[in-house]
VOSE-34367 format. One record per residue: residue number from 0; residue in three letters; z, y, x of N, C-alpha, C, O in turn. Coordinates in steps of 0.05 Angstrom, whole numbers, m for minus. Atoms other than C-alpha are relative to their C-alpha. Example, Ala and Ser with C-alpha at 12.3 -4.5 7.8 and 13.67 -1.06 7.14 Angstrom:
BEGIN
+-----+------+--------+--------+--------+--------+--------+--------+--------+--------+--------+--------+--------+--------+
|  nr | rest |     nZ |     nY |     nX |    caZ |    caY |    caX |     cZ |     cY |     cX |     oZ |     oY |     oX |
+-----+------+--------+--------+--------+--------+--------+--------+--------+--------+--------+--------+--------+--------+
|   0 |  Ala |      0 |    m24 |     18 |    156 |    m90 |    246 |      0 |     24 |     18 |     13 |     24 |     39 |
|   1 |  Ser |     m1 |    m24 |    m16 |    143 |    m21 |    273 |     14 |     22 |    m15 |     18 |     44 |     m5 |
+-----+------+--------+--------+--------+--------+--------+--------+--------+--------+--------+--------+--------+--------+
END
This chain:
BEGIN
+-----+------+--------+--------+--------+--------+--------+--------+--------+--------+--------+--------+--------+--------+
|  nr | rest |     nZ |     nY |     nX |    caZ |    caY |    caX |     cZ |     cY |     cX |     oZ |     oY |     oX |
+-----+------+--------+--------+--------+--------+--------+--------+--------+--------+--------+--------+--------+--------+
|   0 |  Unk |      2 |    m29 |      4 |     54 |   m177 |    m32 |     18 |     15 |     20 |     10 |     36 |     30 |
|   1 |  Unk |    m18 |    m13 |    m19 |    113 |   m161 |     14 |    m14 |      3 |     27 |    m13 |     25 |     39 |
|   2 |  Unk |     14 |     m2 |    m26 |     73 |   m177 |     77 |    m23 |     20 |     m1 |    m27 |     34 |     19 |
|   3 |  Unk |     21 |    m19 |      2 |     14 |   m137 |     52 |     11 |     29 |      1 |     m2 |     46 |     12 |
|   4 |  Unk |    m12 |    m27 |      0 |     60 |    m77 |     41 |      8 |      7 |     29 |      4 |     29 |     38 |
|   5 |  Unk |     m7 |     m5 |    m27 |     87 |    m84 |    112 |    m24 |      6 |     18 |    m24 |     24 |     35 |
|   6 |  Unk |     25 |     m4 |    m15 |     16 |    m88 |    140 |    m11 |     28 |     m6 |    m20 |     41 |     12 |
|   7 |  Unk |     10 |    m27 |      7 |     m5 |    m25 |    102 |     18 |     21 |     13 |      7 |     41 |     24 |
|   8 |  Unk |    m18 |    m19 |    m13 |     57 |     11 |    128 |     m6 |      3 |     30 |     m8 |     26 |     40 |
|   9 |  Unk |      6 |     m1 |    m29 |     41 |     m7 |    200 |    m28 |     12 |      6 |    m32 |     24 |     27 |
|  10 |  Unk |     27 |    m11 |     m4 |    m32 |     13 |    191 |     m1 |     30 |     m5 |    m19 |     44 |      4 |
|  11 |  Unk |     m1 |    m29 |      6 |    m13 |     82 |    165 |     10 |     16 |     24 |     34 |     18 |     29 |
|  12 |  Unk |     m6 |    m17 |    m24 |    m16 |    126 |    227 |    m14 |     26 |     m3 |    m35 |     28 |    m16 |
|  13 |  Unk |     14 |    m25 |      2 |    m34 |    199 |    234 |    m28 |     m3 |     10 |    m33 |    m14 |     32 |
|  14 |  Unk |     28 |      1 |     m7 |   m109 |    206 |    236 |    m15 |    m24 |    m11 |    m39 |    m25 |    m12 |
|  15 |  Unk |     13 |     24 |     12 |   m122 |    138 |    204 |    m11 |      6 |    m27 |      4 |     17 |    m44 |
|  16 |  Unk |     10 |     m5 |     27 |   m168 |    142 |    144 |     14 |    m18 |    m20 |     21 |    m41 |    m15 |
|  17 |  Unk |    m13 |     15 |     21 |   m136 |    120 |     79 |    m14 |    m26 |     m6 |      0 |    m46 |    m11 |
|  18 |  Unk |     15 |     24 |      5 |   m191 |     69 |     70 |      8 |    m23 |     19 |      8 |    m46 |     11 |
|  19 |  Unk |     m8 |     20 |    m20 |   m168 |     33 |    133 |     28 |    m13 |     m7 |     32 |    m36 |     m2 |
|  20 |  Unk |    m26 |     10 |      9 |    m97 |     26 |    105 |     m4 |    m21 |    m22 |      7 |    m42 |    m22 |
|  21 |  Unk |      7 |     19 |     21 |   m125 |     m6 |     42 |    m13 |    m25 |     11 |     m6 |    m47 |      3 |
|  22 |  Unk |     15 |     23 |    m12 |   m171 |    m51 |     84 |     20 |    m19 |     14 |     17 |    m43 |     12 |
|  23 |  Unk |    m19 |     17 |    m15 |   m112 |    m76 |    126 |     16 |    m18 |    m20 |     18 |    m42 |    m15 |
|  24 |  Unk |    m15 |     15 |     20 |    m71 |    m97 |     65 |    m18 |    m20 |    m14 |    m10 |    m44 |    m18 |
|  25 |  Unk |     19 |     18 |     15 |   m131 |   m126 |     28 |    m10 |    m23 |     18 |    m13 |    m45 |      8 |
|  26 |  Unk |      8 |     21 |    m18 |   m154 |   m165 |     89 |     21 |    m22 |      2 |     14 |    m46 |      3 |
|  27 |  Unk |    m21 |     20 |     m1 |    m87 |   m199 |     93 |      0 |    m17 |    m26 |      1 |    m41 |    m24 |
|  28 |  Unk |      0 |     15 |     25 |    m89 |   m218 |     19 |    m24 |    m18 |     m2 |    m22 |    m41 |    m12 |
|  29 |  Unk |     24 |     17 |     m1 |   m160 |   m244 |     27 |      4 |    m24 |     18 |     m6 |    m46 |     12 |
|  30 |  Unk |     m5 |     23 |    m18 |   m137 |   m287 |     85 |     17 |    m21 |    m13 |     18 |    m44 |     m3 |
|  31 |  Unk |    m17 |     18 |     15 |    m89 |   m319 |     36 |    m13 |    m11 |    m25 |     m1 |    m24 |    m41 |
|  32 |  Unk |     15 |     11 |     22 |   m144 |   m335 |    m14 |     m3 |     18 |    m25 |    m13 |      9 |    m45 |
|  33 |  Unk |      2 |    m18 |     23 |   m140 |   m274 |    m60 |    m25 |     18 |      4 |    m34 |     22 |     26 |
|  34 |  Unk |     23 |    m17 |     m1 |   m199 |   m229 |    m78 |    m25 |    m17 |     m1 |    m26 |    m37 |    m16 |
|  35 |  Unk |      1 |    m21 |    m21 |   m246 |   m218 |    m44 |     m3 |     27 |    m12 |     m8 |     31 |    m36 |
|  36 |  Unk |      2 |    m28 |      9 |   m247 |   m143 |    m49 |     20 |      6 |    m22 |     43 |      0 |    m19 |
|  37 |  Unk |    m17 |     m8 |     23 |   m221 |   m118 |   m115 |     m1 |    m20 |    m23 |      7 |    m13 |    m45 |
|  38 |  Unk |      2 |     21 |     21 |   m232 |   m183 |   m153 |     26 |    m14 |     m4 |     43 |    m16 |     14 |
|  39 |  Unk |    m23 |     17 |      6 |   m180 |   m225 |   m188 |     m8 |    m29 |      5 |    m31 |    m36 |      4 |
|  40 |  Unk |    m28 |     m8 |     m5 |   m140 |   m264 |   m172 |      3 |     15 |     27 |    m11 |      8 |     46 |
|  41 |  Unk |     m5 |    m16 |    m24 |   m116 |   m214 |   m122 |      9 |     28 |     m7 |     25 |     32 |    m25 |
|  42 |  Unk |     m9 |    m28 |      3 |   m108 |   m138 |   m116 |    m24 |     16 |    m11 |    m41 |     25 |      4 |
|  43 |  Unk |     23 |    m14 |     12 |   m155 |   m104 |   m166 |      1 |     30 |      0 |    m17 |     44 |     m9 |
|  44 |  Unk |     m3 |    m30 |     m1 |   m129 |    m33 |   m154 |      6 |      9 |     28 |      8 |     m7 |     47 |
|  45 |  Unk |     m5 |    m12 |    m27 |   m116 |     14 |    m96 |     28 |    m10 |     10 |     45 |    m18 |     m5 |
|  46 |  Unk |    m24 |      8 |    m14 |    m61 |     m2 |    m46 |     22 |     21 |     m2 |     46 |     15 |      1 |
|  47 |  Unk |    m19 |    m21 |      2 |    m27 |     65 |    m56 |    m13 |     27 |     m6 |    m38 |     28 |     m9 |
|  48 |  Unk |     10 |    m26 |      7 |    m34 |    139 |    m71 |     19 |     22 |     10 |     42 |     16 |     17 |
|  49 |  Unk |    m17 |    m23 |     m7 |     m9 |    208 |    m54 |     20 |      6 |    m22 |     16 |     m1 |    m45 |
|  50 |  Unk |    m21 |     m8 |     18 |     54 |    234 |    m86 |      7 |     29 |      6 |     12 |     36 |     29 |
|  51 |  Unk |     m5 |    m29 |     m3 |     65 |    309 |    m97 |      9 |     11 |    m26 |     30 |      3 |    m37 |
|  52 |  Unk |     m6 |    m12 |     26 |     66 |    352 |   m159 |     m6 |    m20 |    m22 |      6 |    m18 |    m44 |
|  53 |  Unk |      7 |     20 |     19 |     34 |    294 |   m196 |     11 |    m27 |     10 |     15 |    m31 |     34 |
|  54 |  Unk |     m9 |     27 |     m8 |     58 |    222 |   m196 |    m21 |    m16 |     15 |    m15 |    m32 |     33 |
|  55 |  Unk |     22 |     13 |    m13 |    m11 |    197 |   m176 |    m20 |     22 |      7 |    m32 |     35 |    m11 |
|  56 |  Unk |     19 |    m21 |     m8 |    m55 |    244 |   m135 |    m12 |     m8 |     27 |     m2 |    m26 |     41 |
|  57 |  Unk |     12 |      6 |    m26 |   m101 |    243 |    m74 |     20 |      7 |     22 |     38 |     23 |     19 |
|  58 |  Unk |     21 |     20 |     m7 |   m105 |    217 |    m22 |      8 |    m27 |    m11 |     31 |    m31 |    m20 |
|  59 |  Unk |     m4 |     27 |     11 |   m113 |    145 |    m44 |     m4 |    m21 |     22 |    m23 |    m19 |     37 |
|  60 |  Unk |      5 |     23 |    m17 |   m105 |     81 |     m4 |    m20 |    m18 |    m15 |    m12 |    m37 |    m28 |
|  61 |  Unk |     22 |     14 |     14 |   m172 |     55 |    m30 |    m24 |      0 |     19 |    m27 |     19 |     35 |
|  62 |  Unk |     22 |      3 |    m18 |   m235 |     32 |      4 |    m20 |     23 |      2 |    m34 |     26 |     22 |
|  63 |  Unk |     19 |    m22 |      0 |   m274 |     95 |    m14 |     12 |     27 |     10 |     m2 |     47 |      9 |
|  64 |  Unk |    m13 |    m26 |     m8 |   m224 |    148 |     12 |      1 |      3 |     30 |     17 |    m11 |     43 |
|  65 |  Unk |      0 |     m4 |    m29 |   m239 |    173 |     82 |     21 |     19 |     10 |     22 |     25 |     34 |
|  66 |  Unk |    m20 |    m21 |     m8 |   m181 |    223 |     82 |     17 |    m10 |     23 |     30 |    m31 |     21 |
|  67 |  Unk |    m18 |      9 |    m22 |   m144 |    219 |    149 |     29 |      7 |     m7 |     34 |     28 |    m18 |
|  68 |  Unk |    m28 |     m5 |      5 |    m69 |    213 |    144 |     10 |     22 |     19 |      0 |     24 |     42 |
|  69 |  Unk |    m11 |    m22 |    m16 |    m29 |    273 |    170 |     30 |      3 |     m5 |     39 |     m4 |    m27 |
|  70 |  Unk |    m28 |     m5 |      3 |     43 |    291 |    181 |      5 |     18 |    m25 |    m10 |     37 |    m30 |
|  71 |  Unk |     m7 |    m15 |     24 |     76 |    317 |    117 |    m10 |    m13 |    m25 |      0 |     m5 |    m47 |
|  72 |  Unk |     10 |     14 |     24 |     38 |    272 |     69 |     21 |    m19 |    m10 |     35 |    m32 |      5 |
|  73 |  Unk |    m18 |     19 |     13 |     79 |    232 |     19 |    m18 |    m19 |    m16 |    m36 |    m10 |    m31 |
|  74 |  Unk |     18 |     19 |     12 |     48 |    168 |     m7 |     16 |    m25 |    m10 |     38 |    m30 |     m1 |
|  75 |  Unk |    m11 |     25 |      8 |     63 |    104 |    m45 |    m14 |    m22 |     16 |    m37 |    m19 |     24 |
|  76 |  Unk |     10 |     24 |    m13 |     52 |     36 |    m12 |      5 |    m22 |    m20 |     28 |    m32 |    m22 |
|  77 |  Unk |     m5 |     17 |     23 |     42 |    m12 |    m71 |    m21 |    m22 |     m4 |    m33 |    m23 |    m25 |
|  78 |  Unk |     18 |     22 |      5 |     m1 |    m73 |    m60 |     12 |    m19 |    m21 |     36 |    m21 |    m24 |
|  79 |  Unk |     m9 |     19 |     19 |      2 |   m125 |   m114 |    m17 |    m25 |      1 |    m38 |    m25 |     14 |
|  80 |  Unk |     15 |     25 |      4 |    m22 |   m195 |   m131 |      0 |     m6 |    m30 |     22 |     m6 |    m42 |
|  81 |  Unk |      2 |      6 |     29 |    m47 |   m211 |   m201 |    m17 |    m25 |     m3 |    m39 |    m27 |      7 |
|  82 |  Unk |     13 |     25 |      7 |    m65 |   m280 |   m225 |     m2 |     m2 |    m30 |     18 |     m8 |    m43 |
|  83 |  Unk |      3 |     m1 |     29 |    m94 |   m276 |   m296 |     11 |    m25 |    m13 |      7 |    m48 |     m5 |
|  84 |  Unk |    m12 |     22 |     15 |    m56 |   m318 |   m346 |     25 |    m12 |     12 |     37 |    m30 |      0 |
|  85 |  Unk |    m23 |     11 |    m13 |      0 |   m332 |   m297 |     21 |     21 |      6 |     43 |     20 |     m5 |
|  86 |  Unk |    m19 |    m20 |     m6 |     34 |   m271 |   m268 |    m13 |     23 |     16 |    m36 |     20 |     25 |
|  87 |  Unk |      8 |    m22 |    m17 |     28 |   m205 |   m231 |     25 |     12 |     12 |     46 |     12 |      0 |
|  88 |  Unk |    m23 |    m13 |    m13 |     73 |   m171 |   m181 |    m11 |     24 |     17 |    m32 |     21 |     30 |
|  89 |  Unk |      7 |    m23 |    m17 |     69 |   m102 |   m149 |     26 |     10 |     12 |     46 |     15 |     m2 |
|  90 |  Unk |    m23 |    m12 |    m15 |    118 |    m77 |    m96 |     m8 |     29 |      6 |    m28 |     34 |     20 |
|  91 |  Unk |      6 |    m28 |     m5 |    120 |     m1 |    m94 |     24 |     13 |     13 |     46 |     14 |      3 |
|  92 |  Unk |    m19 |    m16 |    m15 |    158 |     39 |    m42 |    m15 |     24 |     10 |    m39 |     23 |     15 |
|  93 |  Unk |     13 |    m26 |     m8 |    145 |    110 |    m19 |      7 |      6 |     29 |     28 |      1 |     39 |
|  94 |  Unk |     m3 |     m7 |    m28 |    135 |    136 |     51 |     m9 |     29 |      4 |    m22 |     41 |    m13 |
|  95 |  Unk |     10 |    m26 |     m9 |    124 |    202 |     86 |    m10 |     m2 |     28 |      1 |    m18 |     44 |
|  96 |  Unk |     12 |      2 |    m27 |     81 |    213 |    147 |     13 |     21 |     18 |     18 |     44 |     10 |
|  97 |  Unk |     m9 |    m18 |    m22 |    109 |    243 |    211 |    m21 |      0 |     22 |    m40 |    m16 |     20 |
|  98 |  Unk |     19 |      0 |    m23 |     72 |    260 |    275 |      0 |    m27 |     15 |    m19 |    m34 |     28 |
|  99 |  Unk |     m2 |     26 |    m14 |     97 |    193 |    302 |     m8 |    m24 |    m17 |    m12 |    m46 |     m7 |
| 100 |  Unk |      8 |     21 |     18 |     78 |    152 |    241 |     16 |      1 |    m26 |     30 |     20 |    m31 |
| 101 |  Unk |    m12 |      0 |     27 |    104 |    132 |    172 |     30 |     m5 |      2 |     40 |    m18 |     21 |
| 102 |  Unk |    m28 |      5 |      3 |    177 |    132 |    151 |      4 |     m6 |    m30 |     m8 |      7 |    m47 |
| 103 |  Unk |     m7 |      5 |     28 |    205 |    102 |     87 |     19 |     21 |    m11 |     37 |     30 |      4 |
| 104 |  Unk |    m21 |    m17 |     12 |    242 |    148 |     39 |     25 |    m17 |     m4 |     47 |     m8 |      2 |
| 105 |  Unk |    m22 |     20 |      3 |    285 |     87 |     23 |    m11 |    m26 |     10 |    m32 |    m35 |      2 |
| 106 |  Unk |      9 |     25 |    m11 |    280 |     23 |     62 |     m5 |    m21 |    m22 |     13 |    m25 |    m39 |
| 107 |  Unk |      5 |     20 |     21 |    247 |    m31 |     19 |     20 |    m23 |      1 |     30 |    m31 |     22 |
| 108 |  Unk |    m17 |     23 |      2 |    289 |    m89 |     m5 |    m13 |    m23 |     15 |    m37 |    m27 |     14 |
| 109 |  Unk |     11 |     24 |    m14 |    281 |   m152 |     38 |     m3 |    m24 |    m18 |    m20 |    m41 |    m13 |
| 110 |  Unk |      1 |     23 |     18 |    293 |   m200 |    m20 |      4 |     10 |    m28 |     18 |     30 |    m33 |
| 111 |  Unk |     m3 |     m8 |     28 |    289 |   m196 |    m96 |     29 |     m3 |     m9 |     38 |     11 |    m27 |
| 112 |  Unk |    m28 |      4 |      7 |    361 |   m221 |    m99 |     19 |     20 |     13 |     43 |     20 |      7 |
| 113 |  Unk |    m17 |    m21 |    m13 |    386 |   m164 |    m55 |    m16 |     26 |      1 |    m24 |     35 |     22 |
| 114 |  Unk |     17 |    m24 |      1 |    349 |   m101 |    m79 |     11 |     24 |     15 |     m4 |     43 |     21 |
| 115 |  Unk |    m11 |    m23 |    m14 |    397 |    m54 |    m43 |     10 |     m7 |     28 |     27 |      7 |     39 |
| 116 |  Unk |     m7 |      7 |    m28 |    403 |    m89 |     24 |     20 |    m21 |      3 |     27 |    m28 |     26 |
+-----+------+--------+--------+--------+--------+--------+--------+--------+--------+--------+--------+--------+--------+
END
């Protein structure tokens, strides 16, 4: 899930459709044997969503959202992996878009044993 989150972050560029960000993360997970698409085991939900006045709002990092990313947008980047009957994990960190690309509000933890760096 961590690598899928990094891939989604790198794919999030001004002008990039939200669906392409979702596709980038999902393609990585599929290359590792999850899915395909939104099937389990794998990532059955969107890769992220807009954050504003509501906790979950458009635009969405999902295959059906053509919204182009633009400077000033705030979004979650939260791919997950779910294996029914075994476990599920979702890493959620928030970013904001600049004219140069995405920036983290808070840098994601590199390891579960060191959540604050």
